[in-house]
Structure formats: C-alpha cells, structure tokens
N, C-alpha and C positions, 0 to 999 in steps of 0.2 A: 408464209408467215409475214405478219405485218412488220414493217421497217421500224416503227417506234417500239414494238415489243422486243425486237432484236437489240436495239440500242439500250433499252432498260436492262436486259439480261447481261449484256457485255459490261455495262457500267456497274451492275451489281457484283459480277464476278471480279472485276478489277478492284472494287472497294474491299471486298472480302479478302482478296489476296494481299492487299497492301496493308491491312491492319493486322495487329497481332492478338485479336480477340480470342483466337482458338489456340494460341501457343501457351504452353504451361509456364508458370513462373518458377523461378529458382526457389527451392525450399529454404526456410529460415535456418541459419547456421545453428548447430547444436550448442555452440559456445555462446551464443547470444540468448540471454534469458527471455522468456515470454514477457510481454508487457501489455497490460490492460489499462495502464494509467491514462487518465484524461484530465485535462486542465480543470481544476476545481473552481468553478464559477459560483458555486453554492457550498455552504458548510457540509451538507450531506455528501457532496462529491469527495471531500477529504476522507470521510468514513468509508465510502465505497472504494477509494484508492487504497486505503489500509487493508481492507478485506482482500482486494485483488492482489496486492503485494504478497500477502500470505499464500493465496492460491497459486500465483505465478512463481512464488519463491524468488522475488526480484528485490534485492536490497536497494538498488538505485531508485526504484519507484517508491519504496518505503520511505527513504530519506527525503524525497521531494515534498512530503507532507508536513515537514517541520521547518520552523523558522531558522534560517541560516544567519540571521543578524544583518548587520550593515553590509553593503549599502541598500540591500533590497527591502529589508524590514527593519524598523527601528527597535526591535526587541529580540534578544537572544533567546534561544530555546532553554527552558528550565523544566526539570523533572523532579517531582516530589514523590519519593518512593513510599510504599506502604510502611506503616509504623513498625511492623515486625522485622524489617530489614534495615532500618535507618542506621543502627549501630555499625554495620559492616558494609553498607552500600557506599560506593565511591562518591565522595562529596563533590568532585569536579565533573560529574556526568554532564556531557554536552552532546551536540549533534553528531560529532565523530564517534562518541561512545554508543549512541543510539544505532548508528549505521553498523558499527562493529559487532554488537550483540546480534543484530538481525542477520547480518551476513554469516556469522558463525553458526547461527541456528539453521539457516537454509542449506549450508554446505554440510552440516552434520546429519540432517534428516535425509534418508535415502530418496533418490530422485522420484520414484513412483509412489511414495507415501505422502499424502497431503497433510499439511498443517492447517487445521480448521480453526478459524476465529469467528465468533458470533457476538453480536451486540443485541441486548434486549432492554426493555424499559427505557427506550431512548427518549431524550428530551433535548430540544434545541431552544435557546433563547438568543435570538438574533436582534442586534441593535446597531443599525448602520453598518460600519465596517468591522464590527467585532461580534463574536458569538461564543456562547458557552454551551458545550455539549456534555451531557452526562448520560451514563448507561451502566448496566451490568454487562460483564463480558465472560466468555468462556473460550479458552484456547486448548485445543487438543493436539498434543505433540506426540507423534508416533515414536515408539522405542523399538529397536530391533529385537525380535523374538519375545516381545512382552506387550502388555496392554498399554495404550497411550497414557501419557501423563496429562491430567486435566488441571489447568490453572484457571482460577475464577476469582472474581471480585467486582468492584465498581471503579469507574474511571470518570474523571472530569477533564475535558480539554477546553482550553480557552484559545480561540482562533482569531486571527486578524487578517485583513487583506494586505498584501504587499504592494509595492509601487506599480505592479502590473495588474492590480485588482484580482489577484489569485489568492485563495484562502490557504492559510498555513496555521499549524498549531505552534504556539509559542510557550504555552504552559500546560503541563500534564500532571495531574494528581492521581495516584493509584491508592485504592483502599482495599485492604485484604478482606476476604470473606472467610469466616470460620469454616474449617474443614477442607480448605483448598489452599494450594500454593498460589501466591499472587503473581501478577505480571512482573512486579519488581523482582521477585525471586527468579522468574524466567530470565529476565535481563541479566541479573547477577550471575546466574549459572552459565550463561553463554557469553559473558563479557570477557572471560579469561582467555 
C-alpha cells in the first residue's frame, strides 16, 4: 500500500475517533417544555410564535410575544376584551394575567391533546417600527371525554419594536363572533 494512503486512513480514523459526531445526545428533560420560539424580526414572526406556543404548550414562549413595558419598550401591554365580557372581565388585566391564563390552560389540557389555534383573513399594516395585524381566529380546546370547545372571533394586535428591534404586541383588541365563545371568554375561564 502506498504510504500516503496509509497516512490518510490513519488521519481519518483519528479524526473520527476524536469527534463526537456519532455519539447520541442527551434527551430533552420532560420537565422542560418544548420551544419553537424564534426571535421575531418581522411582525409575522410574532404570529408564528403565538401559534407555536399553543402547539408546544409553552407559557414562557407565549409571554415573550407581549410588551413587558419599561425599560425594554415604552408601552405597557393592554388588552381590550370582547364587548360581551367587559362587565365581568378583570379591569387590571396585564402581562402577568396573560401569562397566568395561558399557563392555566396548558396545564389543564392533557399532555397528548393539542390546543389548535388558527388565523385566517390576515392583514398586516407595517409602518416603520409599528404594525397593525388583524385576522379572524379559531381556537380548539380539547375537553376530557367530550368534543373540543371552539372559540372564534376577530382580533387586532398593534405591535412595536422594542429596544432590541424585536417585535412585541402592546395592544390587543378581541371582537366576539356570533355563535362562538370569544378569546376573551377563554382568558376569563382560565384566569381563575
């Protein structure tokens, strides 16, 4: 055998043995929720992150989509519920309330049952560092031994970029759709 071929084979074996390409990685801990969150550099990324937070059932990823106020963003998060729930909806709803309802929702729904959210008739109006997003939505929440509950309506998000040029929602308006429970009702039901 040629000496250069032997050197190439020995070098190749040494490289393969020294790297861990073929070693298995440690599995993700079951206590750590799955995360498909990605930094929202476009307003559409925020919507994708909301969808993924539902799919992953990840309350921390869900919360990242909303303005946390100073010092990162100069606007606090504000939610305007659908008119059918305003009389009994908590008037001091804030980012903590938003996180709490979503966390309660994901821990209530059995692990293997998906919560599905979809947006249709989407419109984006982007102007510099702010954007208005509007759409209709449908949320399917599984119920043990029953058909899923469907929430439906229209929504309007106003987004802004924070000091890191990351898009966040600072204003959310929910509009009920006749014949369906609204997202506001979902929030109220799981805020307790």
